[in-house]
N, C-alpha and C positions, 0 to 999 in steps of 0.2 A: 644215507644213514639207514642201518638195518635195525629193526626193533626186535626185542626178545618176543618170542611167539607164545602168548598165553593160550591155554586150552580153549577151544570153542571160538576162536577168532574167525571172522569172515575175512578171508585172505585171498583176494583175487584181483585180476585186472579188469578194468571197465571196458566194455565194448565200444566200438566206434560210434554206434548209435547213442549209447549212454553218454559218452563224452560230448557228442553234439547236442544232446538235450540239456546237459549242464551248461554248456557254452551259451545256448539260446536263453536259458533262464537268467544267466548273468547279464547278458546284453539287454534283456527286457526290463531290468530294474531301473526305476526312475528317481530313487532317493538314496542318499548316503546311508541312512539308517537301515534301509531294507536290503542292502547289498549282501552283506555277509550272511544274514539269516536265509536269504533266497539261495545263495550258493550252497549252504549247508543242507537246506531242504532238498534241493535237486540232487545233491551228491548222495545223501543217505536214502533218498527214494530209490536211486539207481542201485544202491547196495542192498535194497530189500527191507529197509527199516525207516520209512518216512517219519518225519516229525509229526506228531499229532497233539492237538488239533491242527488242521491245515493252517498254513501261514496266513492265508487271507483272513482268518478269524482273529488274527492277532495284530492287526494294523494299529500302531500306537500303544500297544501293550507289551508286556514281557512275553517272550516266547516260551513254549514248553521246554523242559530240560532236554538237552541234547543227549543222544546215546553215549554211553561210556566209550571213550576213545579206544580202550583196549579190545573192544569187540570187532574193530575193523582195521584193515590194512590194505592199501593199494600201492601199485608200483610208484617208485619215486618220480619217474618221468611224468606220470599222469598227475601226481600230487602237485608237482611244480607247475605243470601246464594250467591246472585249475587255479592255483594261487596267482599266477602271473596274469591270467585273464581277469580275475576278480580285482586285482590291484590296478590293472590298466583301466578298468571300468570306473574304479573309484576316483581316478584322476579328474573325471568330469565334475566331481564335487569337492575337490581339494582334500580328499579323505584317504589318500593312498597309504599314509603311515598308519592311520587308525585301522584300516582294513587289514594291513599286514599283521598288526598286533592281534586283532580279533581272530584272524584265520588260524593262528597258532593255537588258539583256545578251542576252536570247533572242528578243525580238520582231523580226519582219522590218522592212524599211524601210517608209515610208509616203509617200503622195503626195496632193496636193490634188485632189479631184474633187468640185466643187459638186453634181454630179448624184447623188452617192451619199449617202444619209442612213440613219440607223438609227431604228427606231420609238422614240418616247418611252416611257419606262417608269418606274414608281415603283420605285426600287432596294429590294431586300429588305434588311432590317436584320439582319445576322448577328451583331451585337454581343451579348455575354451580357446578361441582364436587369439585372444590378447591377454596379457598380464599387466594389470594396472598397478604401478608402484607409486605410492605417495611418500615422498622423502622430505622431511623437515629441513629447513635451512641449516639448523644446528647439525643434523646428520650429514649433510653435504660437507660441512666443515670437518667433521670427524673422518669421513672418507678421504678427504684431501690430506688430513693430518696422518692417517695411516699410510698412505702412499709415500709421504715425505719421510715417515719413520723408516720405511723399508729402504729408501734412498740413503738416509743417514747411516744405516747399518752397513750398507755397501761401502760407503766412504770411509767408515771407521774400521771395519773388520775385513774389507776387501770384497769385491764382487765375486759371487760364487762361494763365499765362505759359509761355514755351517750356520753361523748366526744370521747371515743374510738370507740364505736359502730357506731356513726354517720359517722365517717371518714371511717371506714372499709367497712361498707355496701355501702356507696356511691361510694367508689373506686372500689369495686367488681362489682357493677352495671355498672359503666363506662367501665370497662375492658370487661365485657360480651357484651356490646353494640359494643365495638371496634371489637370484633371477629364475631359479627353477620354480615349478608350479606344484610341488608336492603338497603344499598346504592351501592351495587355492589360487585364484587369479586376481585377488585384490589384497595388496600387502602394504602395510604402513611401516616405515623405517624411521626410528628416532634415535637421538643421541643418548647413550647410557653413561659414558664418561669420555674424556678426550680421545681415546683410541678404541672405544667399544660402541656397539650398536644394540638396540632393542628392536626386534622384528615381530610384528603382529600380523597374523592372517586375519583380515577383515571378512574373509569367507567363513572360516571355522572358529575364530577366536583364539587359535593356538598362538602362544607367545614363546619365543626363544631369544637368546642373546648371542651375539657374535662378539666375544670378549677377548681382549688382549691379556695374555698371562705372561708376565716377565719370567725369565728363566734364571737370572742371576744378577748380582749387583755389578754393574760395569765400572770400568775406570772412571775417574773424575771427568765430567763434561762429555762422556760418551753416551750414546743412546742405549737404552736397555734392550738387550736381546730378549726374545720370547717368541710366542706364536699365538695366533688367533684360534680360539676354540668355540664351537657351537655348543651353547649351554642350554639344555632343555629343562 
């Protein structure tokens, strides 16, 4: 994305040393709440406008207002590299989604510059080594019922039919998200209705639903086509 260039904008690429300093600041953060502020502080310090008072003086309190976004712009490749590192670090706290949303609020503008690249690197995996899922017995019945519903759609409408594939693909996507660790490593799964689940992150308190949404009224005695949607 290329931003419209207002007068007086600080518009430049970060140096390798500046990028390394920002990365080090991100890796050093030990709490979910401190991650995005520390990223912003390191970034704007590199751009010549550090947040004041210093971040250390604001532990547990609101930070000073961030500089106006319109005053700064960095190459898109560097913008993405900083954001990706911050979000990867947030996975240690189950706060990846929160970090992604907050970064959009505090990051400077970005501009396309094909001449600026960032070194390819293997991202460090900050996730906890295990993901503990607590599934109620009613939820296990719901999971079984959802699988059977997909099988009935195949029997009624044909394997590979639009009705069958829409349900299967959305159900598989929902299950994959359930086992992911974007919201932390301790998750409770409960029954919402005969084909739907409620998922609670016991790490962050975040709650979402994996809900079945019927698409249309089927013929008599036929299973209802539809798909599963993650409802936040």
